C-alpha positions in Angstrom: 100.8 110.1 105.7 101.2 114.3 105.8 103.4 115.4 101.8 106.3 117.1 104.2 106.8 114.0 106.3 107.2 111.7 102.9 109.3 113.9 101.6 112.5 114.3 103.5 114.8 116.3 101.1 115.8 116.9 97.6 118.9 115.2 96.4 121.4 117.3 94.4 124.4 114.9 93.3 126.2 114.7 90.1 123.9 111.5 88.9 120.7 113.7 89.9 121.8 116.9 88.0 122.3 114.3 84.8 118.9 113.3 85.5 117.1 116.5 85.2 117.9 116.2 80.8 115.6 113.5 81.0 112.8 115.4 83.2 113.8 113.1 86.2 114.0 114.4 89.9 115.8 112.3 93.0 114.4 112.7 96.6 115.3 111.4 99.9 111.9 109.8 101.2 109.9 108.5 104.3 111.5 104.4 104.3 107.5 103.0 104.9 106.1 105.3 101.7 105.2 103.3 99.2 105.0 104.9 95.3 101.8 105.9 95.0 102.1 108.4 98.3 105.5 109.7 97.3 103.8 111.0 93.9 101.0 112.1 95.8 103.5 114.0 97.5 105.2 115.4 94.6 102.0 116.6 93.1 100.8 118.2 96.0 104.2 119.4 97.6 105.3 121.2 93.9 102.2 121.3 91.6 103.6 118.9 88.8 102.2 116.0 87.1 104.1 113.0 87.9 104.0 109.9 85.7 106.4 107.4 87.1 108.1 106.8 90.4 110.8 104.7 91.2 112.3 103.8 94.6 114.9 101.8 96.3 116.2 101.1 99.6 119.7 102.5 100.0 121.8 100.7 102.5 124.0 102.2 105.6 127.6 102.2 105.9 130.3 101.5 108.2 131.8 104.6 109.7 134.7 104.7 111.3 136.2 107.2 113.6 139.5 106.3 115.2 139.0 103.4 117.0 134.9 104.0 117.5 132.8 101.9 114.8 129.9 102.7 113.8 126.6 102.2 111.0 124.5 105.2 109.1 121.2 104.8 108.9 119.1 103.0 105.9 117.1 105.1 103.8 115.1 105.4 101.2 115.7 106.8 97.4 112.5 108.1 95.0 113.3 109.3 91.5 110.1 110.9 89.9 109.7 110.9 86.6 107.8 114.4 85.4 105.2 115.0 82.5 107.0 116.7 79.4 107.3 120.1 80.0 107.3 120.6 83.4 110.2 121.4 85.9 110.1 121.6 89.6 111.4 125.3 90.1 113.1 124.4 93.1 116.1 122.1 91.4 116.5 125.1 88.7 118.7 127.1 90.9 120.9 125.0 91.6 
């Protein structure tokens, strides 16, 4: 699977920003990707060494607009821990 298809987008949230201090970065990833594929994709795209990946499935939520009810999609989140001293420049500007 192509690394650009595995890593959908970087998640810049309050919790993700706090995790940067522990050298951890948060991404939205393809739901079919496993930890090994996620690790390889991050290493290829950003040129860093990943020591650990935690992947979790996030359930979609019920949403309502007026009388119409719907549901957001389920998605997968990955938290990648980098080797000590390495950073991802994409996150440093935010």
